[in-house]
C-alpha positions in Angstrom: 74.3 45.0 234.3 74.0 47.9 231.8 77.5 49.0 232.7 78.9 45.5 232.1 77.3 45.3 228.7 78.6 48.8 227.9 82.1 47.8 228.9 81.9 44.5 226.9 80.3 46.4 224.0 83.1 49.0 224.1 85.8 46.3 224.2 84.2 44.6 221.2 84.3 47.9 219.2 87.8 48.5 220.2 88.8 44.9 219.1 86.9 45.4 215.9 88.5 48.8 215.2 92.0 47.2 216.0 91.2 44.4 213.4 90.1 46.9 210.8 93.2 49.0 211.5 95.5 46.0 211.1 93.7 44.9 207.8 94.0 48.5 206.4 97.7 48.6 207.4 98.3 45.2 205.8 96.5 46.4 202.7 98.5 49.7 202.5 101.8 47.7 203.0 100.8 45.2 200.3 99.8 48.1 198.0 103.0 49.9 198.7 105.1 46.7 197.9 103.1 46.1 194.8 103.7 49.7 193.7 107.5 49.3 194.2 107.5 46.0 192.2 105.4 47.5 189.4 107.7 50.6 189.3 110.8 48.5 189.1 109.5 46.2 186.4 108.2 49.1 184.3 111.5 51.1 184.6 113.4 47.9 183.7 111.2 47.5 180.5 111.7 51.1 179.5 115.5 51.6 179.9 118.7 49.7 179.6 120.2 51.7 182.5 120.6 49.8 185.8 120.5 53.0 187.9 117.1 54.4 186.6 115.0 51.5 188.0 116.6 51.8 191.4 116.1 55.5 191.5 112.4 55.1 190.4 111.8 52.5 193.2 113.5 54.8 195.7 111.3 57.7 194.6 108.1 55.6 195.0 109.3 54.2 198.3 109.9 57.5 199.9 107.0 59.6 198.4 104.5 56.7 197.8 101.6 57.9 195.4 103.1 61.3 194.7 106.4 59.6 193.9 104.6 57.2 191.5 102.9 60.1 189.7 106.3 61.9 189.4 107.8 58.6 188.0 104.9 58.3 185.5 105.5 61.9 184.3 109.3 61.4 183.9 109.6 57.8 182.6 110.6 57.0 179.0 107.6 57.2 176.7 107.9 53.6 175.3 109.2 50.2 176.4 112.4 49.0 174.8 110.5 46.1 173.2 108.1 48.5 171.5 111.0 50.7 170.3 112.9 47.7 168.9 109.7 46.4 167.1 109.2 49.9 165.6 112.8 50.1 164.4 112.5 46.6 162.9 109.3 47.6 161.1 110.9 50.8 159.8 114.0 49.0 158.6 111.9 46.4 156.8 109.9 49.2 155.2 113.0 51.1 154.1 114.4 47.8 152.6 111.2 47.4 150.6 111.4 51.0 149.3 115.1 50.8 148.5 114.8 47.4 146.7 115.0 48.4 143.0 115.8 44.9 141.9 112.3 43.5 142.3 109.8 42.4 139.6 107.0 45.0 139.4 104.5 42.2 138.7 105.3 39.4 141.2 107.6 41.5 143.6 110.2 38.7 143.7 113.9 39.6 143.8 115.6 39.6 140.4 119.0 40.4 139.2 119.5 43.9 137.9 120.7 42.6 134.5 117.6 40.4 133.8 115.6 41.5 130.8 112.5 39.5 131.9 111.3 38.1 135.2 112.2 34.3 135.4 109.1 33.8 137.7 106.3 35.5 135.9 107.8 36.4 132.5 107.2 40.2 133.0 109.4 42.4 130.8 111.9 44.2 133.1 114.1 45.9 130.5 114.0 46.9 126.9 116.7 48.0 124.5 117.1 51.6 123.6 116.1 52.4 120.0 119.2 54.6 119.6 122.1 53.0 121.5 120.6 49.6 122.2 121.5 49.6 125.9 119.1 48.1 128.3 116.5 50.4 129.8 114.1 49.6 132.7 110.5 49.6 131.7 109.6 52.6 133.9 112.3 55.0 132.5 111.0 57.7 130.0 114.4 58.3 128.4 117.7 56.6 127.9 120.1 57.8 130.6 123.1 56.8 128.3 122.3 58.6 125.1 119.4 60.8 126.3 117.1 59.5 123.5 113.5 59.7 124.3 111.7 56.3 124.9 109.9 55.0 121.9 106.3 53.9 122.2 106.9 50.3 121.3 108.5 48.2 124.1 110.8 46.4 121.7 112.3 47.7 118.4 110.8 46.3 115.3 114.0 44.6 114.2 113.9 42.3 117.3 110.3 41.2 116.5 110.8 41.0 112.7 110.3 37.6 111.0 113.3 36.2 109.1 113.5 37.8 105.7 113.7 35.8 102.4 117.5 36.5 102.1 118.2 35.2 105.5 116.1 32.1 104.9 118.0 31.4 101.6 121.3 31.8 103.2 120.3 29.3 105.9 119.1 26.9 103.3 122.3 27.2 101.4 124.4 26.6 104.5 122.2 23.5 105.3 122.7 22.0 101.9 126.5 22.3 102.3 126.3 20.3 105.5 125.9 16.6 105.8 122.3 15.5 105.6 122.2 14.4 109.3 123.7 17.7 110.5 121.3 19.7 108.3 118.3 18.0 109.7 119.5 18.6 113.2 120.2 22.2 112.4 116.6 22.8 111.1 115.1 21.1 114.2 117.0 23.4 116.7 114.9 26.4 118.0 116.8 29.7 118.2 117.2 31.0 121.8 115.6 34.4 120.9 112.3 32.7 119.8 112.1 30.5 123.0 111.8 33.6 125.3 
């Protein structure tokens, strides 16, 4: 009876070991296939070449874990999506740096000939005191005549109130006109005062 139990017990252990061996072999096979799939997908994400993913899969298929470690050591450092995103970010940053025609106050795009920002009314350019050409507000000298920048942003003649002589000349011209045209002329606001 003892021998029968021993034989049955031995057969049970043999069957249990066979089942455990089959389970371990199935696990190793699934792990090996998963490593091959991961290697292929990772290599495809990191290169545009069609040969490199196949070579990486072949390396892992033949050498298994040592092949995977070798692939990890030799693979491209970043994915194509990450490299593309970094290039886009760099291009956007360079565009912002090289964008001289932006208002310093509201950072909206403005024409390079604008004297004031049409969005926030910030002064963008002032005339040179010497040659009267437009200068950007951040320049310290006139690049056209090399005159140093004056302390006042606009020359006094641009901010001066109309003199008595110019007022009398305008009144004389108005009296020479018809009464309706003269009243329309006095109601009109000069463009330089509206800015």
